[in-house]
N, C-alpha and C positions, 0 to 999 in steps of 0.2 A: 812580639809587640801585640798589644791588645787593639782590636778594632771594635767599633760599635756601629750597628746599622738597624734599620727598621724595615719591615715588610708588611704590606697591606694585604691581608688574606683572612679568610674565615677561620673560625676556631677549629683547629685540628692539630693538637699538640704533637701527636706522634708523627704526622707528616712533616711538620716543620722541624722537629728534632732530628728525624732521620736525614733530612736534607742537609742540615748543618753538620751533623757528626760525620758525614762522609768526607768533610774537608777540614774540620777543626776538632781536635781532641779535648780541648778545654773550652767550655762555653756556659753561658747563662742566657735563658730565653724567658721572656715575660709576656704574658698575654694581657691586652687591654681591650675592653669592650666599647668604651666611650672615647671620643665622640664617634668612632667608627671602629670596626674590628681590625686589630693590627697587633704585631709583635715587635718588641724591642729585643735586641740581642747584643751580647758582648762575647767576643771569641778571641782566643790567643792564636794569632796568625803567624806562626813561626816559619812557615814555608811559603809565604806569599800566595795563599790559595784563594784570596778574595776574588780575583778576576775569574777564575774557573768556577767558583761557587756562584757568582753573579750570573755568568753566562749559562751554566748548565741547570741551575736550580731556579733562580729568580726569573730569568728571562724565558728559557726553553720549557722548563717543567711547569712553572706557575703562571707564565705569561704576563708577568708584571712589567710596568712601564717605569723607567727611571727618570722621566722628564714630564713635568706637568704640561697638559694641553688645555684648550679652552674649556672642555667639559669634564676632564679627568684630572684629578690631582696626582702628584707624584706618588707612585705606589711602592717604591723601595728607594732607599738612600743610605749612604754611608757617611758617618760623622767625619769631618775632615781632621779634626784634632781632638784628642781627649786631654783636657786640661788637668783633671783630677779623677783617676780611676775609681777611687773610693766613693766620691760623691756620685759618680755615674752609677755605680752599683746600687747605692742607696736609692737613687731615683728610679732605677729600673725595677726594683722589687717593691715599689711603694704600694701596689695594689694587692700584693700577697700571692698572686697566681703566677708562679714561675716554676721552671724546671731547670736542672743544671747537670753538668757532668760531675762525676764523683770527685774529681780533682779541682773543681772550681770552688774556692773558699768564700763563704759568706760568714762574716763575723757578727758577734753581738753588736758591735759598734755600727756596722752597716745597717742592721735592723733598727737600732736605736735612733739613727739619724735619717731613717726613711722619711721622705718628704711628705708622706701622707699624715704624719703625726700632727696633732693639734698644736703642740708647742714647738713650732718651727723656730730653729735657732737664728735663721737669717732669711727673711722673706725675699729680699732682693736677690740673693743667690738662688733661692728656690725658683723665683720667677724667671731669672735668666736661663737656668737649666731647662725649665719647662719650655721656654720659647725656642731655645737652641735645638732641643729634641724634636719638638713638634714641627719646626721649620723644615725638617727633612721631607715632610709630606705636604707642605703648603707652598710657600712662595720662593724657596731657594735661599739665596744669600741674605741673611737678616740685616746685613750692613746697608742694604739698599731698600729696606722697608720704608714705606710711607708712614706718616702719622696714623692714617686710617687703619692700615694693616697691623701696625703695632698695637693700637688700642683694641682691635678685634681679637688679637691674641691674648691681651690682658683680660678681656671678657671671658674667653675660653678658660684662662687660668683660674679666674674667680669661680667659675662654674665647676670646673673639674677638681680643683685642689683645695677649695675652702668651703666653709659653710656660711660665708658672708653674703649679705644682700648686695646685688649689683647696683651701683649708683654712679652718677657722673663724678661726684667728689672722689670716690674710691678709684675710679679709672684714671682720673687726672693725677691723683696722688702717686699711683704706681707708675704712670707714664713719666712724671717728673723724676721719680726715683731712678728710672732707667736713663734719663737724659743726664742726670748728675753722677751716675756711676762711672767709675774709672775703668779704663781699658776697653779695647775693641770687643764687640762691635757696637757698644752703646755710648761711647764717649762723644760728646758734642762740645762745640766751642762755647765760650762764655757769651759771645754775641748772640749765638743761636738761642741759648736759654733765656737771655734777657728779652730778646725780641718776642719769644713765645710767651713769656710770663707777662710782659707789658706791651701788648700789641699796639696800644694807642699812644705810646710815649713819643715825644718829639725827639727823633734821633739826631737832630741837628743842634740840640742844646749843648752849649759848652760852658765850662766854669771859668769865670774871669779872675 
């Protein structure tokens, strides 16, 4: 079974790879500089080594925190579910600075669909994947995000993933896209959407 996780640490490819390959024989590691130095990783965990890796490498060796505090964001975290491993690989390699084990396959299709490309096939899926990955280091369960936190992540997405100008209209448009999207964690009731879009409407009106 593949697992995906992130770790917040400075740029040291060899140290990060050495720690991972002690526990996983097949892996992909990608470094990202913005908005902070961190790595995303995908590994094949056939022998349930995640707990040992987390304790021995992330906590003991690197001294990372797995829970956000008042002044410190979450410094490592594991994605609960991988919905589409191919999309996750494409997202992970989007910045181009990655290393992998010899047996980890990256196809031309993975590269073609890398979410850094200007001609994104589906901006909504792109935004959802971005938020799900980044949420590991921010607020925890995205299902409990407030409107403010969600819109803050949308601003980060525009800055990190597009060349577009940040505007109120763009933020609102992407936010409504998330509200209208199907499936957890973004699905909202029709009442919620109408009350958000029409805050001054008389909710007591009825049709005779």
